[in-house]
DRENDO-1510 file (C-alpha; in Angstrom, 1 decimal, always signed):
<recs>
REC; n; res; u; v; w
REC; 1; UNK; -35.1; +1.3; -2.7 .
REC; 2; UNK; -34.6; +3.5; +0.7 .
REC; 3; UNK; -35.4; +7.2; +0.4 .
REC; 4; UNK; -34.0; +9.2; +3.2 .
REC; 5; UNK; -34.4; +12.9; +3.5 .
REC; 6; UNK; -31.1; +15.1; +4.6 .
REC; 7; UNK; -29.8; +18.6; +5.1 .
REC; 8; UNK; -27.0; +19.4; +2.5 .
REC; 9; UNK; -25.8; +21.8; +4.8 .
REC; 10; UNK; -25.8; +19.6; +7.8 .
REC; 11; UNK; -22.4; +17.3; +8.2 .
REC; 12; UNK; -24.4; +14.8; +11.1 .
REC; 13; UNK; -27.3; +14.7; +8.7 .
REC; 14; UNK; -25.4; +13.6; +5.9 .
REC; 15; UNK; -22.7; +11.4; +7.7 .
REC; 16; UNK; -26.3; +9.4; +9.3 .
REC; 17; UNK; -27.6; +9.3; +5.9 .
REC; 18; UNK; -24.4; +7.5; +4.0 .
REC; 19; UNK; -23.3; +5.6; +7.7 .
REC; 20; UNK; -23.1; +1.8; +6.7 .
REC; 21; UNK; -22.8; +2.7; +2.9 .
REC; 22; UNK; -19.8; +1.6; +0.7 .
REC; 23; UNK; -20.0; +4.2; -2.3 .
REC; 24; UNK; -21.4; +7.2; -2.9 .
REC; 25; UNK; -22.6; +8.3; -6.4 .
REC; 26; UNK; -23.2; +11.8; -6.7 .
REC; 27; UNK; -25.8; +13.5; -9.0 .
REC; 28; UNK; -26.2; +16.8; -7.6 .
REC; 29; UNK; -26.9; +19.2; -10.3 .
REC; 30; UNK; -24.7; +22.0; -11.5 .
REC; 31; UNK; -25.2; +24.7; -9.3 .
REC; 32; UNK; -25.2; +22.2; -5.9 .
REC; 33; UNK; -21.9; +21.2; -7.4 .
REC; 34; UNK; -19.9; +23.1; -4.3 .
REC; 35; UNK; -22.1; +21.3; -2.0 .
REC; 36; UNK; -20.4; +18.1; -2.6 .
REC; 37; UNK; -17.7; +18.9; -0.2 .
REC; 38; UNK; -19.5; +18.5; +2.8 .
REC; 39; UNK; -21.1; +15.3; +0.8 .
REC; 40; UNK; -17.4; +14.0; +0.4 .
REC; 41; UNK; -16.3; +15.3; +4.1 .
REC; 42; UNK; -19.9; +13.3; +5.4 .
REC; 43; UNK; -18.5; +9.8; +2.9 .
REC; 44; UNK; -15.4; +10.1; +4.6 .
REC; 45; UNK; -16.9; +10.4; +8.3 .
REC; 46; UNK; -19.1; +7.2; +7.6 .
REC; 47; UNK; -16.3; +5.2; +5.9 .
REC; 48; UNK; -17.6; +5.3; +2.5 .
REC; 49; UNK; -15.0; +3.7; +0.1 .
REC; 50; UNK; -15.6; +4.8; -3.2 .
REC; 51; UNK; -16.9; +8.0; -4.0 .
REC; 52; UNK; -18.0; +9.1; -7.9 .
REC; 53; UNK; -18.7; +12.7; -7.7 .
REC; 54; UNK; -21.2; +14.3; -10.5 .
REC; 55; UNK; -19.2; +14.9; -13.3 .
REC; 56; UNK; -20.3; +13.1; -15.7 .
REC; 57; UNK; -20.0; +15.9; -18.9 .
REC; 58; UNK; -16.6; +17.3; -20.4 .
REC; 59; UNK; -13.5; +15.9; -20.0 .
REC; 60; UNK; -11.7; +17.9; -17.5 .
REC; 61; UNK; -8.3; +16.6; -18.2 .
REC; 62; UNK; -7.9; +19.1; -21.1 .
REC; 63; UNK; -6.4; +21.8; -20.2 .
REC; 64; UNK; -8.7; +24.7; -22.0 .
REC; 65; UNK; -11.9; +23.0; -20.8 .
REC; 66; UNK; -10.3; +23.3; -17.1 .
REC; 67; UNK; -10.0; +26.7; -17.4 .
REC; 68; UNK; -13.3; +27.5; -18.3 .
REC; 69; UNK; -15.0; +28.7; -15.1 .
REC; 70; UNK; -18.7; +27.1; -15.7 .
REC; 71; UNK; -16.2; +24.0; -14.6 .
REC; 72; UNK; -14.6; +25.9; -11.6 .
REC; 73; UNK; -16.5; +23.8; -8.7 .
REC; 74; UNK; -15.5; +20.6; -10.4 .
REC; 75; UNK; -12.2; +21.3; -10.5 .
REC; 76; UNK; -12.0; +22.0; -7.0 .
REC; 77; UNK; -14.2; +18.7; -6.2 .
REC; 78; UNK; -11.3; +16.6; -8.1 .
REC; 79; UNK; -8.7; +18.2; -6.5 .
REC; 80; UNK; -10.2; +17.8; -3.4 .
REC; 81; UNK; -10.7; +13.9; -3.9 .
REC; 82; UNK; -7.2; +13.4; -5.1 .
REC; 83; UNK; -5.8; +15.3; -1.5 .
REC; 84; UNK; -7.7; +12.5; +0.4 .
REC; 85; UNK; -7.3; +9.9; -1.5 .
REC; 86; UNK; -3.6; +10.4; -1.4 .
REC; 87; UNK; -4.3; +10.6; +2.5 .
REC; 88; UNK; -5.7; +6.6; +1.9 .
REC; 89; UNK; -9.2; +7.9; +3.5 .
REC; 90; UNK; -11.1; +7.2; +0.4 .
REC; 91; UNK; -10.9; +6.5; -3.5 .
REC; 92; UNK; -13.3; +8.1; -5.9 .
REC; 93; UNK; -13.3; +7.8; -9.6 .
REC; 94; UNK; -14.4; +10.6; -12.5 .
REC; 95; UNK; -16.7; +9.9; -15.4 .
REC; 96; UNK; -16.1; +11.8; -18.5 .
REC; 97; UNK; -19.3; +10.8; -21.1 .
REC; 98; UNK; -19.3; +14.0; -23.1 .
REC; 99; UNK; -22.6; +15.9; -23.5 .
REC; 100; UNK; -25.8; +13.8; -22.9 .
REC; 101; UNK; -27.3; +12.2; -26.3 .
REC; 102; UNK; -30.8; +11.7; -25.2 .
REC; 103; UNK; -31.7; +14.0; -23.1 .
REC; 104; UNK; -30.0; +17.1; -25.2 .
REC; 105; UNK; -32.0; +15.9; -28.1 .
REC; 106; UNK; -35.1; +16.6; -25.6 .
REC; 107; UNK; -34.4; +19.3; -24.2 .
REC; 108; UNK; -32.6; +21.2; -27.1 .
REC; 109; UNK; -29.4; +21.2; -26.4 .
REC; 110; UNK; -28.3; +20.2; -30.1 .
REC; 111; UNK; -31.4; +22.1; -31.7 .
REC; 112; UNK; -34.9; +23.4; -31.2 .
REC; 113; UNK; -36.9; +20.2; -32.8 .
REC; 114; UNK; -40.4; +21.6; -32.1 .
REC; 115; UNK; -39.8; +25.2; -33.5 .
REC; 116; UNK; -37.4; +24.1; -36.4 .
REC; 117; UNK; -34.9; +26.1; -35.1 .
REC; 118; UNK; -31.2; +25.7; -34.6 .
REC; 119; UNK; -28.0; +27.5; -33.7 .
REC; 120; UNK; -24.9; +26.2; -35.5 .
REC; 121; UNK; -21.7; +26.5; -33.6 .
REC; 122; UNK; -18.9; +27.6; -35.6 .
REC; 123; UNK; -19.2; +25.8; -39.1 .
REC; 124; UNK; -21.0; +22.8; -37.1 .
REC; 125; UNK; -18.7; +20.1; -37.9 .
REC; 126; UNK; -16.8; +19.5; -35.1 .
REC; 127; UNK; -17.2; +16.3; -33.7 .
REC; 128; UNK; -17.6; +15.3; -30.1 .
REC; 129; UNK; -18.4; +12.5; -28.3 .
REC; 130; UNK; -21.6; +12.0; -26.3 .
REC; 131; UNK; -23.5; +9.1; -24.5 .
REC; 132; UNK; -27.0; +7.8; -23.5 .
REC; 133; UNK; -28.0; +8.4; -20.0 .
REC; 134; UNK; -28.3; +4.3; -19.9 .
REC; 135; UNK; -24.6; +4.4; -20.9 .
REC; 136; UNK; -23.8; +6.5; -18.1 .
REC; 137; UNK; -25.5; +4.4; -15.7 .
REC; 138; UNK; -23.7; +1.4; -17.3 .
REC; 139; UNK; -20.3; +3.2; -16.3 .
REC; 140; UNK; -21.3; +3.4; -13.3 .
REC; 141; UNK; -22.4; +0.0; -12.6 .
REC; 142; UNK; -19.3; -1.3; -13.9 .
REC; 143; UNK; -16.6; +1.1; -12.0 .
REC; 144; UNK; -18.5; +0.0; -8.2 .
REC; 145; UNK; -18.2; -3.7; -9.7 .
REC; 146; UNK; -14.6; -3.1; -10.6 .
REC; 147; UNK; -13.3; -0.8; -7.5 .
REC; 148; UNK; -9.3; -1.7; -8.1 .
REC; 149; UNK; -9.1; -1.1; -11.6 .
REC; 150; UNK; -11.4; +2.1; -11.5 .
REC; 151; UNK; -9.6; +3.7; -8.4 .
REC; 152; UNK; -8.6; +7.2; -8.2 .
REC; 153; UNK; -8.6; +7.8; -11.8 .
REC; 154; UNK; -10.7; +9.3; -14.7 .
REC; 155; UNK; -12.7; +6.6; -16.6 .
REC; 156; UNK; -14.5; +7.9; -20.5 .
REC; 157; UNK; -17.2; +6.8; -22.0 .
REC; 158; UNK; -19.3; +7.4; -25.1 .
REC; 159; UNK; -21.8; +5.9; -27.7 .
REC; 160; UNK; -20.8; +7.7; -30.9 .
REC; 161; UNK; -19.1; +10.9; -32.2 .
REC; 162; UNK; -21.2; +12.8; -34.3 .
REC; 163; UNK; -21.7; +16.6; -35.3 .
REC; 164; UNK; -24.2; +19.4; -34.5 .
REC; 165; UNK; -24.4; +19.5; -38.4 .
REC; 166; UNK; -24.8; +15.6; -38.8 .
REC; 167; UNK; -27.5; +15.7; -35.9 .
REC; 168; UNK; -29.5; +18.6; -37.8 .
REC; 169; UNK; -29.5; +16.6; -41.2 .
REC; 170; UNK; -31.5; +13.8; -39.1 .
REC; 171; UNK; -33.6; +16.1; -37.7 .
REC; 172; UNK; -34.1; +17.6; -40.9 .
REC; 173; UNK; -34.8; +14.6; -42.6 .
REC; 174; UNK; -37.5; +13.8; -40.3 .
REC; 175; UNK; -39.2; +17.2; -41.2 .
REC; 176; UNK; -39.1; +16.8; -45.0 .
REC; 177; UNK; -40.6; +19.7; -47.1 .
REC; 178; UNK; -40.6; +21.7; -43.8 .
REC; 179; UNK; -37.9; +25.1; -43.5 .
REC; 180; UNK; -35.7; +25.6; -40.7 .
REC; 181; UNK; -34.3; +28.9; -39.2 .
REC; 182; UNK; -30.6; +28.6; -38.9 .
REC; 183; UNK; -28.4; +30.3; -37.1 .
REC; 184; UNK; -24.8; +30.8; -36.8 .
REC; 185; UNK; -22.9; +31.0; -33.2 .
REC; 186; UNK; -19.4; +31.9; -32.9 .
REC; 187; UNK; -18.5; +30.0; -29.8 .
REC; 188; UNK; -15.6; +32.6; -29.2 .
REC; 189; UNK; -17.6; +35.3; -28.9 .
REC; 190; UNK; -20.0; +33.4; -26.5 .
REC; 191; UNK; -16.9; +32.6; -24.2 .
REC; 192; UNK; -16.5; +36.5; -24.6 .
REC; 193; UNK; -19.2; +37.7; -23.3 .
REC; 194; UNK; -19.6; +35.1; -20.7 .
REC; 195; UNK; -16.3; +36.6; -19.5 .
REC; 196; UNK; -17.6; +40.2; -19.4 .
REC; 197; UNK; -20.3; +39.4; -17.7 .
REC; 198; UNK; -18.4; +37.6; -15.3 .
REC; 199; UNK; -16.4; +40.9; -14.8 .
REC; 200; UNK; -18.7; +43.6; -14.8 .
REC; 201; UNK; -20.3; +41.5; -12.2 .
REC; 202; UNK; -23.5; +41.3; -14.3 .
REC; 203; UNK; -23.9; +36.9; -13.9 .
REC; 204; UNK; -27.2; +35.4; -15.4 .
REC; 205; UNK; -28.7; +32.2; -15.6 .
REC; 206; UNK; -26.8; +31.7; -18.8 .
REC; 207; UNK; -23.8; +33.2; -18.1 .
REC; 208; UNK; -22.3; +30.1; -17.7 .
REC; 209; UNK; -24.0; +28.2; -20.9 .
REC; 210; UNK; -21.7; +30.2; -23.3 .
REC; 211; UNK; -18.7; +28.4; -21.4 .
REC; 212; UNK; -20.4; +25.0; -21.7 .
REC; 213; UNK; -21.3; +25.5; -25.8 .
REC; 214; UNK; -17.6; +26.4; -26.2 .
REC; 215; UNK; -16.7; +23.2; -24.3 .
REC; 216; UNK; -19.0; +21.0; -26.1 .
REC; 217; UNK; -19.0; +22.4; -29.8 .
REC; 218; UNK; -15.8; +24.3; -30.0 .
REC; 219; UNK; -12.7; +22.5; -31.5 .
REC; 220; UNK; -9.4; +22.1; -29.4 .
REC; 221; UNK; -11.5; +21.3; -25.9 .
REC; 222; UNK; -10.8; +17.5; -26.4 .
REC; 223; UNK; -14.9; +17.0; -26.8 .
REC; 224; UNK; -13.9; +14.0; -29.4 .
REC; 225; UNK; -12.9; +11.6; -27.0 .
REC; 226; UNK; -9.5; +9.5; -28.6 .
REC; 227; UNK; -9.3; +6.7; -25.9 .
REC; 228; UNK; -12.5; +5.6; -23.8 .
REC; 229; UNK; -12.6; +2.6; -21.9 .
REC; 230; UNK; -16.2; +1.2; -23.8 .
REC; 231; UNK; -14.4; -2.0; -25.3 .
REC; 232; UNK; -12.0; -2.5; -22.2 .
REC; 233; UNK; -12.0; -5.4; -20.2 .
REC; 234; UNK; -14.0; -3.1; -17.8 .
REC; 235; UNK; -16.6; -1.3; -20.1 .
REC; 236; UNK; -18.6; -3.5; -22.2 .
REC; 237; UNK; -20.7; -1.0; -23.6 .
REC; 238; UNK; -22.6; -1.3; -27.0 .
REC; 239; UNK; -21.7; +1.9; -29.5 .
REC; 240; UNK; -24.6; +3.4; -31.1 .
REC; 241; UNK; -24.5; +4.6; -34.8 .
REC; 242; UNK; -25.5; +7.9; -36.2 .
REC; 243; UNK; -28.0; +5.9; -38.4 .
REC; 244; UNK; -29.6; +4.7; -34.6 .
REC; 245; UNK; -30.9; +7.9; -34.0 .
</recs>
């Protein structure tokens, strides 16, 4: 593996790093999503054929999800890639895999296992699609080995559909006799509060988290993928039963 140091604010630096490459898989973090525009420009200049932007999350083809401010930069990148694909200068693939399962369990997205605490969003029964990091990696590999079938489109993958209450029940089964501190949280209120922070120019490090929790845990946001590519000829990814958690 070759590691190259680049300046993400310098087109020539990025172009040099991408020179001779057939594909660009971006995994930049949320706050760095806007920097992908220059990265995409560099890919075009370097002759990169396929770009997979840093999506790897919620279904942005869902109209309600697409309008949430936390995804504004991702939507902008999608639209920019589409405009370039129409011109024939590159192709792209968007990967929607829902919330990360293993990462989320380790980092407290679903509950705080160490402190035996959990915020239950809405009624906690909404099923949402989730994927392991390894599944996302397999999806990316299959995209790159099936460029024609995956060109200029989105693909959806998942390991399981699960609710927050189901995950909590599994966690409680692993801590028999221990009391859990549970708090009910309304995701509509989270969204309203986050919008108010933006309108009042009081954006903080947790402002966008309210929108994200709305997209993952609330109904109506396409968070339970009804159609995925796991079992198609393109993706042959194993499904993970809830009992395996």
